[in-house]
All heavy atoms as an XYZ file, in Angstrom:
691
protein
N     -22.496     -7.821    -15.910
C     -21.472     -7.628    -14.897
C     -21.663     -6.246    -14.266
O     -21.783     -5.252    -14.950
C     -20.087     -7.747    -15.537
C     -18.956     -7.470    -14.575
S     -17.351     -8.000    -15.165
C     -16.861     -6.628    -16.170
N     -21.709     -6.228    -12.957
C     -21.888     -4.966    -12.252
C     -20.585     -4.168    -12.284
O     -19.497     -4.706    -12.183
C     -22.294     -5.233    -10.810
N     -20.742     -2.897    -12.465
C     -19.572     -2.017    -12.478
C     -19.314     -1.553    -11.051
O     -20.192     -1.047    -10.379
C     -19.811     -0.789    -13.390
C     -18.629      0.146    -13.330
C     -20.070     -1.244    -14.817
N     -18.119     -1.778    -10.591
C     -17.760     -1.355     -9.248
C     -16.883     -0.116     -9.339
O     -15.997     -0.040    -10.177
C     -17.013     -2.460     -8.513
C     -17.841     -3.695     -8.305
C     -17.083     -4.749     -7.537
O     -15.961     -4.536     -7.105
N     -17.701     -5.898     -7.359
N     -17.171      0.819     -8.478
C     -16.377      2.057     -8.468
C     -15.504      2.082     -7.231
O     -15.941      1.754     -6.149
C     -17.290      3.274     -8.471
C     -18.067      3.395     -9.744
C     -18.829      4.653     -9.766
N     -19.605      4.703    -10.992
C     -20.116      5.782    -11.485
N     -19.980      6.926    -10.876
N     -20.804      5.755    -12.602
N     -14.295      2.483     -7.419
C     -13.346      2.588     -6.303
C     -13.132      4.057     -6.000
O     -12.978      4.866     -6.892
C     -12.016      1.942     -6.692
C     -12.147      0.472     -6.843
C     -12.491     -0.206     -7.971
C     -11.975     -0.517     -5.843
N     -12.537     -1.531     -7.741
C     -12.225     -1.768     -6.441
C     -11.627     -0.467     -4.506
C     -12.136     -2.956     -5.728
C     -11.538     -1.656     -3.813
C     -11.791     -2.876     -4.412
N     -13.153      4.381     -4.731
C     -12.905      5.764     -4.323
C     -11.410      6.050     -4.374
O     -10.595      5.218     -4.043
C     -13.410      5.979     -2.902
C     -14.912      5.862     -2.819
C     -15.381      6.044     -1.436
N     -15.032      7.389     -1.017
C     -15.269      7.837      0.191
N     -15.835      7.087      1.078
N     -14.931      9.060      0.524
N     -11.103      7.237     -4.799
C      -9.707      7.661     -4.846
C      -9.303      8.111     -3.452
O      -9.925      8.982     -2.864
C      -9.532      8.817     -5.832
C      -8.145      9.444     -5.913
C      -7.141      8.403     -6.376
C      -8.150     10.620     -6.853
N      -8.304      7.476     -2.914
C      -7.817      7.833     -1.591
C      -6.533      8.625     -1.750
O      -5.610      8.201     -2.429
C      -7.542      6.573     -0.760
C      -8.734      5.653     -0.556
C      -8.305      4.409      0.214
C      -9.832      6.371      0.175
N      -6.516      9.772     -1.142
C      -5.326     10.616     -1.213
C      -4.520     10.437      0.062
O      -4.997     10.722      1.149
C      -5.737     12.084     -1.369
C      -6.585     12.390     -2.595
C      -7.041     13.836     -2.563
C      -5.795     12.109     -3.848
N      -3.315      9.950     -0.080
C      -2.438      9.770      1.057
C      -1.381     10.870      1.053
O      -0.773     11.152      0.031
C      -1.743      8.407      1.005
C      -2.663      7.199      1.040
C      -1.844      5.924      0.905
C      -3.450      7.173      2.319
N      -1.212     11.476      2.178
C      -0.228     12.534      2.299
C       0.806     12.095      3.321
O       0.477     11.775      4.450
C      -0.883     13.852      2.768
C       0.164     14.926      2.955
C      -1.937     14.294      1.770
N       2.042     12.040      2.887
C       3.110     11.662      3.807
C       3.644     12.939      4.450
O       4.024     13.875      3.779
C       4.240     10.917      3.061
C       5.365     10.571      4.011
C       3.695      9.670      2.385
N       3.635     12.940      5.756
C       4.126     14.107      6.489
C       5.122     13.644      7.537
O       5.334     12.448      7.730
C       2.957     14.838      7.145
O       2.368     14.012      8.126
N       5.727     14.560      8.231
C       6.689     14.203      9.268
C       6.041     13.378     10.366
O       6.678     12.527     10.957
C       7.317     15.447      9.882
C       8.390     16.054      9.020
C       9.098     17.174      9.730
O       8.580     17.769     10.661
N      10.305     17.460      9.296
N       4.800     13.609     10.628
C       4.102     12.871     11.670
C       3.641     11.499     11.232
O       3.034     10.774     11.992
N       3.894     11.109     10.013
C       3.464      9.816      9.507
C       2.572      9.992      8.307
O       2.632     10.991      7.611
N       1.726      9.020      8.062
C       0.825      9.055      6.921
C      -0.542      9.510      7.409
O      -1.102      8.951      8.325
C       0.694      7.660      6.271
C      -0.314      7.676      5.144
C       2.039      7.185      5.762
N      -1.056     10.555      6.800
C      -2.409     10.976      7.129
C      -3.278     10.731      5.908
O      -2.866     10.958      4.786
C      -2.442     12.450      7.541
O      -2.009     13.256      6.483
N      -4.473     10.244      6.119
C      -5.364      9.905      5.030
C      -6.396     11.000      4.878
O      -7.036     11.402      5.836
C      -6.058      8.558      5.307
C      -7.004      8.209      4.190
C      -5.029      7.463      5.490
N      -6.547     11.503      3.660
C      -7.462     12.593      3.410
C      -8.822     12.034      3.003
O      -9.267     12.201      1.889
C      -6.889     13.519      2.344
C      -5.525     13.994      2.710
S      -5.002     15.584      2.137
C      -6.365     16.611      2.163
N      -9.436     11.303      3.936
C     -10.752     10.730      3.723
C     -11.346     10.491      5.101
O     -10.865      9.669      5.842
C     -10.651      9.428      2.945
C     -12.014      8.853      2.593
O     -13.023      9.265      3.191
O     -12.057      7.986      1.728
N     -12.404     11.216      5.441
C     -12.980     11.141      6.770
C     -13.496      9.748      7.107
O     -13.586      9.388      8.273
C     -14.117     12.154      6.919
C     -13.624     13.585      6.878
O     -12.433     13.802      7.143
O     -14.440     14.483      6.570
N     -13.850      8.952      6.119
C     -14.429      7.643      6.376
C     -13.383      6.544      6.507
O     -13.722      5.414      6.793
C     -15.415      7.283      5.266
C     -16.605      8.212      5.227
C     -17.570      7.841      4.123
O     -17.276      6.980      3.303
N     -18.714      8.481      4.110
N     -12.131      6.839      6.324
C     -11.085      5.834      6.389
C     -10.131      6.166      7.524
O      -9.633      7.278      7.613
C     -10.313      5.783      5.067
C      -9.221      4.743      4.983
C      -9.822      3.339      5.021
C      -8.442      4.914      3.707
N      -9.906      5.216      8.388
C      -8.931      5.419      9.451
C      -8.300      4.074      9.776
O      -8.822      3.021      9.423
C      -9.592      6.029     10.680
O     -10.591      5.159     11.173
N      -7.173      4.114     10.453
C      -6.483      2.891     10.832
C      -7.129      2.301     12.078
O      -7.535      3.026     12.982
C      -5.015      3.187     11.118
C      -4.171      3.696      9.950
C      -2.761      4.012     10.423
C      -4.137      2.686      8.825
N      -7.162      0.971     12.123
C      -7.654      0.298     13.324
C      -6.626      0.507     14.432
O      -5.483      0.920     14.189
C      -7.838     -1.191     13.055
O      -6.572     -1.823     12.886
N      -7.011      0.198     15.644
C      -6.104      0.335     16.780
C      -4.870     -0.548     16.584
O      -3.741     -0.127     16.857
C      -6.825     -0.032     18.078
C      -6.093      0.258     19.369
C      -5.721      1.734     19.470
C      -6.956     -0.156     20.554
N      -5.081     -1.759     16.076
C      -3.964     -2.666     15.813
C      -3.030     -2.087     14.751
O      -1.801     -2.149     14.886
C      -4.481     -4.032     15.366
C      -3.374     -5.031     15.094
C      -3.886     -6.383     14.643
O      -5.113     -6.546     14.475
O      -3.053     -7.276     14.433
N      -3.601     -1.504     13.697
C      -2.784     -0.902     12.646
C      -2.003      0.294     13.178
O      -0.843      0.497     12.813
C      -3.660     -0.485     11.473
C      -4.215     -1.648     10.680
C      -5.235     -1.208      9.663
O      -6.068     -0.347      9.939
N      -5.184     -1.803      8.483
N      -2.628      1.093     14.029
C      -1.935      2.234     14.638
C      -0.751      1.745     15.469
O       0.335      2.327     15.424
C      -2.891      3.034     15.508
C      -3.953      3.780     14.728
C      -4.946      4.466     15.642
O      -4.594      4.944     16.714
N      -6.207      4.516     15.218
N      -0.963      0.675     16.231
C       0.113      0.100     17.038
C       1.253     -0.388     16.153
O       2.429     -0.116     16.415
C      -0.418     -1.053     17.897
C       0.665     -1.771     18.655
C       1.164     -1.239     19.833
C       1.178     -2.962     18.184
C       2.181     -1.894     20.530
C       2.192     -3.622     18.868
C       2.689     -3.088     20.051
N       0.901     -1.115     15.073
C       1.919     -1.631     14.159
C       2.689     -0.507     13.481
O       3.910     -0.611     13.287
C       1.281     -2.544     13.109
C       0.821     -3.857     13.694
O       1.333     -4.311     14.709
N      -0.162     -4.472     13.062
N       2.006      0.573     13.130
C       2.663      1.721     12.511
C       3.647      2.361     13.480
O       4.775      2.703     13.125
C       1.635      2.744     12.034
C       2.184      3.985     11.336
C       2.995      3.607     10.098
C       1.049      4.915     10.971
N       3.224      2.501     14.727
C       4.096      3.099     15.752
C       5.315      2.212     16.005
O       6.435      2.699     16.135
C       3.293      3.302     17.043
C       4.030      4.039     18.099
C       4.229      5.471     17.671
N       4.721      6.214     18.814
C       5.446      7.279     18.726
N       5.744      7.770     17.539
N       5.858      7.902     19.788
N       5.098      0.900     16.043
C       6.192     -0.046     16.230
C       7.174      0.034     15.063
O       8.400      0.041     15.247
C       5.635     -1.463     16.351
O       6.663     -2.408     16.416
N       6.637      0.120     13.851
C       7.463      0.245     12.646
C       8.283      1.530     12.699
O       9.467      1.540     12.377
C       6.560      0.221     11.410
C       7.291      0.360     10.114
C       7.991     -0.703      9.573
C       7.277      1.564      9.426
C       8.655     -0.571      8.365
C       7.940      1.701      8.225
C       8.635      0.632      7.693
N       7.638      2.615     13.114
C       8.324      3.901     13.224
C       9.516      3.803     14.182
O      10.602      4.305     13.899
C       7.341      4.958     13.711
C       7.942      6.353     13.835
C       6.937      7.377     14.340
O       5.783      7.019     14.615
O       7.339      8.551     14.451
N       9.322      3.127     15.295
C      10.395      2.951     16.286
C      11.553      2.159     15.691
O      12.721      2.513     15.883
C       9.853      2.233     17.536
O       8.783      3.010     18.083
C      10.937      2.058     18.582
N      11.228      1.085     14.963
C      12.270      0.274     14.332
C      13.070      1.089     13.322
O      14.299      1.002     13.272
C      11.650     -0.932     13.627
C      11.067     -1.962     14.560
C      10.352     -3.062     13.805
O      10.420     -3.157     12.584
N       9.641     -3.913     14.530
N      12.398      1.895     12.517
C      13.073      2.698     11.493
C      13.970      3.749     12.142
O      15.078      4.016     11.663
C      12.046      3.346     10.534
C      12.709      4.352      9.614
C      11.338      2.278      9.719
N      13.523      4.336     13.242
C      14.323      5.354     13.923
C      15.635      4.789     14.446
O      16.616      5.516     14.585
C      13.529      5.986     15.057
C      12.438      6.910     14.585
C      11.590      7.457     15.715
O      11.635      6.981     16.841
N      10.780      8.456     15.400
N      15.671      3.491     14.707
C      16.890      2.846     15.221
C      17.870      2.485     14.109
O      19.004      2.113     14.380
C      16.524      1.586     16.009
C      15.777      1.871     17.291
C      15.401      0.596     18.006
C      14.613      0.899     19.266
N      14.215     -0.347     19.974
N      17.439      2.603     12.851
C      18.295      2.251     11.717
C      19.254      3.387     11.384
O      18.950      4.552     11.614
C      17.446      1.986     10.465
C      16.580      0.790     10.515
S      15.650      0.662      8.955
C      14.585     -0.701      9.341
N      20.379      3.005     10.809
C      21.282      4.023     10.268
C      20.637      4.569      8.991
O      19.696      3.981      8.448
C      22.641      3.403      9.930
O      22.527      2.529      8.818
N      21.159      5.678      8.506
C      20.624      6.264      7.273
C      20.724      5.274      6.116
O      19.794      5.096      5.339
C      21.372      7.557      6.954
C      20.901      8.243      5.691
C      21.683      9.524      5.435
N      21.349     10.128      4.178
C      20.388     11.029      4.005
N      19.688     11.425      5.035
N      20.155     11.537      2.817
N      21.873      4.600      6.009
C      22.093      3.633      4.931
C      21.114      2.459      5.038
O      20.536      2.023      4.035
C      23.526      3.120      4.964
C      23.871      2.191      3.819
C      25.331      1.754      3.855
O      26.185      2.563      4.220
O      25.573      0.583      3.496
N      20.917      1.949      6.253
C      19.972      0.854      6.456
C      18.549      1.289      6.087
O      17.811      0.540      5.436
C      19.977      0.395      7.914
C      21.213     -0.359      8.339
C      21.225     -0.605      9.837
O      20.823      0.243     10.637
N      21.687     -1.789     10.222
N      18.171      2.491      6.500
C      16.824      2.993      6.217
C      16.606      3.165      4.708
O      15.541      2.831      4.192
C      16.588      4.313      6.946
N      17.627      3.667      4.011
C      17.505      3.849      2.564
C      17.371      2.497      1.857
O      16.535      2.335      0.963
C      18.702      4.618      2.011
C      18.681      6.082      2.387
C      19.922      6.829      1.942
O      20.991      6.228      1.780
N      19.802      8.133      1.762
N      18.173      1.514      2.275
C      18.102      0.179      1.692
C      16.734     -0.443      1.966
O      16.113     -1.023      1.074
C      19.212     -0.702      2.275
C      19.254     -2.078      1.643
O      19.307     -2.160      0.391
O      19.216     -3.067      2.403
N      16.266     -0.291      3.178
C      14.964     -0.822      3.559
C      13.852     -0.173      2.744
O      12.927     -0.848      2.281
C      14.738     -0.604      5.058
C      13.432     -1.138      5.545
C      13.252     -2.501      5.731
C      12.386     -0.286      5.821
C      12.039     -2.997      6.180
C      11.173     -0.777      6.266
C      11.001     -2.136      6.444
N      13.938      1.128      2.543
C      12.922      1.863      1.795
C      12.845      1.386      0.344
O      11.754      1.207     -0.204
C      13.219      3.361      1.847
C      12.204      4.296      1.225
C      10.834      4.125      1.869
C      12.676      5.734      1.357
N      13.985      1.136     -0.269
C      14.010      0.646     -1.651
C      13.362     -0.739     -1.727
O      12.551     -1.014     -2.616
C      15.454      0.618     -2.205
C      15.524     -0.129     -3.528
C      15.993      2.035     -2.352
N      13.680     -1.612     -0.762
C      13.086     -2.956     -0.745
C      11.584     -2.885     -0.493
O      10.801     -3.609     -1.124
C      13.763     -3.819      0.312
C      15.170     -4.208     -0.048
C      15.837     -4.999      1.055
C      17.276     -5.317      0.679
N      18.001     -5.982      1.775
N      11.171     -2.025      0.405
C       9.749     -1.865      0.714
C       8.984     -1.357     -0.506
O       7.897     -1.837     -0.814
C       9.574     -0.891      1.887
C       8.154     -0.683      2.394
C       7.570     -1.991      2.911
C       8.157      0.366      3.502
N       9.574     -0.416     -1.228
C       8.927      0.110     -2.433
C       8.765     -0.994     -3.480
O       7.730     -1.097     -4.136
C       9.729      1.288     -2.992
C       9.034      1.994     -4.131
C       7.891      2.745     -3.908
C       9.514      1.893     -5.424
C       7.235      3.386     -4.955
C       8.869      2.531     -6.476
C       7.735      3.274     -6.224
O       7.087      3.905     -7.270
N       9.785     -1.828     -3.626
C       9.700     -2.953     -4.554
C       8.562     -3.895     -4.175
O       7.811     -4.368     -5.036
N       8.405     -4.165     -2.882
C       7.310     -5.012     -2.417
C       5.951     -4.364     -2.694
O       4.987     -5.044     -3.067
C       7.445     -5.301     -0.925
C       8.594     -6.214     -0.586
C       8.770     -6.384      0.909
O       8.113     -5.733      1.714
N       9.671     -7.287      1.291
N       5.872     -3.062     -2.531
C       4.622     -2.354     -2.804
C       4.254     -2.467     -4.278
O       3.081     -2.651     -4.629
C       4.738     -0.876     -2.391
C       4.776     -0.658     -0.898
S       5.203      1.034     -0.399
C       4.095      2.020     -1.354
N       5.248     -2.356     -5.156
C       4.987     -2.473     -6.590
C       4.530     -3.885     -6.941
O       3.616     -4.064     -7.754
C       6.227     -2.078     -7.396
C       6.521     -0.588     -7.335
S       7.818     -0.025     -8.478
C       9.196     -1.035     -8.010
N       5.130     -4.895     -6.312
C       4.720     -6.276     -6.546
C       3.281     -6.486     -6.084
O       2.483     -7.114     -6.784
C       5.649     -7.248     -5.808
C       7.041     -7.322     -6.383
S       7.059     -8.077     -8.021
C       6.641     -9.751     -7.600
N       2.922     -5.950     -4.925
C       1.562     -6.080     -4.412
C       0.572     -5.422     -5.367
O      -0.485     -5.970     -5.663
C       1.450     -5.448     -3.025
C       0.037     -5.572     -2.456
C      -0.137     -4.848     -1.163
N       0.728     -5.403     -0.142
C       0.879     -4.872      1.056
N       0.233     -3.776      1.377
N       1.664     -5.429      1.954
N       0.918     -4.235     -5.860
C       0.048     -3.538     -6.800
C      -0.157     -4.365     -8.063
O      -1.281     -4.489     -8.568
C       0.629     -2.172     -7.154
C      -0.232     -1.378     -8.097
C       0.366     -0.030     -8.464
O       1.485      0.286     -8.023
O      -0.294      0.704     -9.211
N       0.913     -4.966     -8.569
C       0.807     -5.800     -9.767
C      -0.090     -7.006     -9.518
O      -0.897     -7.382    -10.370
C       2.189     -6.290    -10.204
O       2.971     -5.214    -10.644
N       0.045     -7.616     -8.330
C      -0.805     -8.761     -7.999
C      -2.266     -8.345     -7.911
O      -3.150     -9.047     -8.408
C      -0.353     -9.404     -6.686
C       0.965    -10.145     -6.822
S       1.460    -11.145     -5.387
C       1.231    -10.050     -4.023
N      -2.541     -7.195     -7.283
C      -3.921     -6.704     -7.197
C      -4.502     -6.448     -8.581
O      -5.634     -6.817     -8.876
C      -4.000     -5.414     -6.380
C      -3.837     -5.586     -4.895
C      -3.320     -4.552     -4.125
C      -4.209     -6.745     -4.233
C      -3.172     -4.679     -2.755
C      -4.062     -6.884     -2.871
C      -3.541     -5.856     -2.131
O      -3.401     -5.977     -0.776
N      -3.726     -5.806     -9.435
C      -4.201     -5.514    -10.788
C      -4.513     -6.796    -11.548
O      -5.547     -6.903    -12.221
C      -3.164     -4.687    -11.556
C      -3.093     -3.246    -11.127
C      -2.038     -2.505    -11.921
C      -1.955     -1.053    -11.502
N      -0.927     -0.322    -12.273
N      -3.623     -7.779    -11.450
C      -3.830     -9.055    -12.128
C      -5.077     -9.748    -11.588
O      -5.905    -10.257    -12.352
C      -2.594     -9.959    -11.959
O      -1.461     -9.298    -12.509
C      -2.787    -11.304    -12.643
N      -5.222     -9.756    -10.276
C      -6.379    -10.386     -9.652
C      -7.680     -9.707    -10.092
O      -8.646    -10.378    -10.465
C      -6.246    -10.328     -8.128
C      -7.453    -10.854     -7.402
C      -7.696    -12.207     -7.319
C      -8.353     -9.978     -6.807
C      -8.812    -12.694     -6.658
C      -9.476    -10.450     -6.148
C      -9.702    -11.811     -6.074
N      -7.701     -8.386    -10.065
C      -8.918     -7.662    -10.444
C      -9.258     -7.867    -11.918
O     -10.425     -8.039    -12.277
C      -8.782     -6.175    -10.130
C      -8.803     -5.820     -8.641
C      -8.520     -4.336     -8.447
C     -10.127     -6.205     -8.011
N      -8.253     -7.846    -12.777
C      -8.499     -8.087    -14.203
C      -9.132     -9.466    -14.386
O     -10.061     -9.634    -15.170
C      -7.201     -8.000    -15.002
C      -6.725     -6.593    -15.250
C      -5.428     -6.612    -16.031
C      -4.875     -5.226    -16.213
N      -3.588     -5.244    -16.948
N      -8.611    -10.448    -13.665
C      -9.146    -11.807    -13.765
C     -10.577    -11.868    -13.229
O     -11.468    -12.417    -13.874
C      -8.247    -12.778    -13.003
C      -8.766    -14.174    -12.971
N      -8.737    -15.003    -14.063
C      -9.356    -14.880    -11.975
C      -9.287    -16.159    -13.745
N      -9.668    -16.113    -12.480
N     -10.808    -11.294    -12.052
C     -12.127    -11.334    -11.421
C     -13.181    -10.584    -12.226
O     -14.340    -10.976    -12.257
C     -12.060    -10.765    -10.005
C     -11.390    -11.678     -9.001
C     -12.121    -12.996     -8.826
O     -13.333    -12.976     -8.555
O     -11.474    -14.047     -8.983
N     -12.790     -9.500    -12.851
C     -13.735     -8.676    -13.611
C     -13.831     -9.098    -15.073
O     -14.550     -8.485    -15.859
C     -13.354     -7.207    -13.518
C     -13.539     -6.622    -12.144
C     -14.211     -7.174    -11.093
C     -13.045     -5.380    -11.673
N     -14.160     -6.359    -10.004
C     -13.448     -5.236    -10.330
C     -12.301     -4.366    -12.251
C     -13.141     -4.126     -9.550
C     -11.976     -3.260    -11.485
C     -12.402     -3.141    -10.149
N     -13.082    -10.135    -15.446
C     -13.134    -10.621    -16.819
C     -12.529     -9.658    -17.819
O     -12.965     -9.600    -18.970
N     -11.527     -8.915    -17.414
C     -10.902     -7.917    -18.297
C      -9.658     -8.435    -18.997
O      -9.069     -7.725    -19.811
C     -10.563     -6.647    -17.499
C     -11.729     -5.962    -16.814
C     -11.219     -4.798    -15.980
C     -12.739     -5.483    -17.831
N      -9.249     -9.663    -18.677
C      -8.049    -10.206    -19.306
C      -8.376    -10.675    -20.717
O      -9.431    -11.266    -20.953
C      -7.505    -11.391    -18.493
C      -6.963    -11.004    -17.147
C      -6.477    -12.218    -16.375
O      -7.081    -13.290    -16.503
O      -5.496    -12.067    -15.635
N      -7.477    -10.431    -21.666
C      -7.718    -10.956    -23.012
C      -7.629    -12.479    -22.985
O      -6.930    -13.040    -22.145
C      -6.587    -10.337    -23.838
C      -5.543     -9.955    -22.872
C      -6.234     -9.709    -21.566
N      -8.335    -13.164    -23.862
C      -8.253    -14.626    -23.891
C      -6.819    -15.076    -24.147
O      -6.108    -14.497    -24.965
C      -9.159    -15.036    -25.050
C      -9.820    -13.800    -25.540
C      -9.182    -12.615    -24.892
N      -6.406    -16.110    -23.408
C      -5.044    -16.613    -23.561
C      -4.996    -17.602    -24.717
O      -5.848    -18.471    -24.844
C      -4.565    -17.250    -22.275
C      -4.458    -16.259    -21.136
C      -3.794    -16.855    -19.921
O      -3.310    -17.978    -19.965
N      -3.752    -16.098    -18.852
N      -3.992    -17.434    -25.566
C      -3.817    -18.309    -26.727
C      -2.882    -19.431    -26.333
O      -1.788    -19.189    -25.856
C      -3.255    -17.516    -27.931
C      -3.040    -18.446    -29.121
C      -4.161    -16.358    -28.277
N      -3.319    -20.651    -26.548
C      -2.495    -21.816    -26.171
C      -1.551    -22.214    -27.269
O      -1.662    -21.937    -28.386
C      -3.388    -22.995    -25.800
């Protein structure tokens, strides 16, 4: 099995948005548009709405991370054998 290495990407959240500290990684034009659209939507929210939205978004991010980890463990054969 080939060992795959993943680069560590450092994301820095700033007032201007998310900047990625990796010269080889950038957002596509479509992603930039979607980010700007998202920013506009958030600016129209009340503080309470934005806080509620942020908590829900964080929960979704954690779920996505768990799915990725499970998928990678399965694909790389790192899961322990399941006992029936």
